[in-house]
C-alpha positions as CSV (number, residue, x, y, z in Angstrom):
1,M,9.2,-2.1,-20.3
2,S,7.7,0.9,-22.2
3,S,5.0,3.1,-20.8
4,A,2.5,1.8,-23.4
5,V,3.1,-1.8,-22.3
6,S,2.8,-0.8,-18.7
7,H,-0.6,0.8,-19.3
8,E,-1.7,-2.2,-21.3
9,M,-1.0,-4.4,-18.3
10,I,-2.5,-2.1,-15.6
11,T,-6.0,-2.2,-17.1
12,P,-6.4,-6.0,-17.0
13,I,-4.9,-6.2,-13.5
14,K,-7.3,-3.6,-12.2
15,C,-10.1,-5.6,-13.9
16,I,-9.0,-8.8,-12.1
17,L,-8.9,-6.9,-8.8
18,A,-12.4,-5.5,-9.3
19,M,-13.9,-8.8,-10.4
20,T,-12.3,-10.7,-7.5
21,E,-13.5,-8.1,-5.0
22,D,-17.0,-8.5,-6.4
23,Q,-16.9,-12.3,-6.4
24,K,-15.5,-12.3,-2.9
25,N,-18.6,-10.5,-1.6
26,N,-20.8,-13.3,-3.0
27,Q,-18.8,-16.3,-1.7
28,T,-20.1,-18.4,1.0
29,T,-17.2,-20.3,2.4
30,V,-14.3,-19.0,4.4
31,E,-11.9,-20.9,2.2
32,M,-13.3,-19.3,-1.0
33,K,-13.0,-15.8,0.6
34,R,-9.4,-16.6,1.7
35,Q,-8.5,-17.7,-1.9
36,S,-10.0,-14.5,-3.2
37,D,-7.9,-12.5,-0.7
38,L,-4.8,-14.2,-2.0
39,I,-5.8,-13.4,-5.6
40,I,-6.3,-9.8,-4.6
41,V,-2.9,-9.6,-2.8
42,S,-1.1,-11.2,-5.7
43,A,-2.8,-8.9,-8.2
44,Q,-2.0,-5.8,-6.1
45,L,1.7,-6.9,-5.8
46,L,1.8,-7.3,-9.6
47,L,0.1,-4.0,-10.2
48,N,2.6,-2.2,-7.9
49,Q,5.5,-3.8,-9.8
50,V,4.1,-2.7,-13.1
51,K,3.5,0.9,-11.8
52,A,7.1,0.9,-10.4
53,N,8.4,-0.1,-13.8
54,L,6.3,2.6,-15.4
55,D,7.6,5.2,-13.0
56,K,11.2,4.1,-13.8
57,V,10.5,4.5,-17.6
58,L,9.0,7.9,-17.0
59,L,11.9,8.9,-14.7
60,D,14.5,7.7,-17.2
61,N,12.7,9.8,-19.8
62,K,12.6,12.7,-17.4
63,F,8.8,12.9,-17.5
64,L,8.3,12.5,-13.8
65,H,9.9,13.6,-10.6
66,H,9.2,10.9,-8.1
67,N,9.0,11.2,-4.3
68,L,10.2,7.9,-2.9
69,E,8.2,6.4,-0.1
70,P,9.7,4.2,2.7
71,L,9.7,0.5,1.9
72,K,7.2,-1.4,4.1
73,I,9.2,-4.6,4.3
74,N,7.1,-6.2,7.0
75,E,3.9,-5.8,5.0
76,I,5.6,-7.2,1.9
77,I,7.0,-10.2,3.6
78,S,3.6,-10.9,5.3
79,E,1.8,-10.7,1.9
80,I,4.4,-13.0,0.3
81,C,4.0,-15.5,3.1
82,Q,0.2,-15.5,2.7
83,I,0.6,-16.2,-1.0
84,L,3.1,-19.0,-0.5
85,S,1.1,-20.5,2.4
86,V,-1.5,-21.9,0.0
87,H,1.0,-24.1,-1.8
88,A,2.8,-24.9,1.4
89,N,-0.4,-26.1,3.0
90,E,-1.1,-28.3,0.0
91,L,2.3,-29.9,0.7
92,G,1.6,-30.2,4.4
93,V,4.1,-27.5,5.3
94,E,3.3,-24.6,7.6
95,I,4.8,-21.2,7.1
96,L,5.4,-19.4,10.4
97,M,5.3,-15.6,10.5
């Protein structure tokens, strides 16, 4: 993935995040707010991946010296379970965390 492609993906993802946050504030049901939260978490995960790919491109091109942060595996697993629980619930399956 080139840095130009990464930047072209970052802007729409940030737009999705902003619009979903705004929409969430105007929603009335708990289920609608929960679905908005799932969209936000999914978009944030995607945004983080795009940024990581961009960092790799920049590192490979020696444009950036990166300080690595510890991986927060518990948070990542929890977010993935939240995303998958929507489909699991539709199938009558409960994901235990």
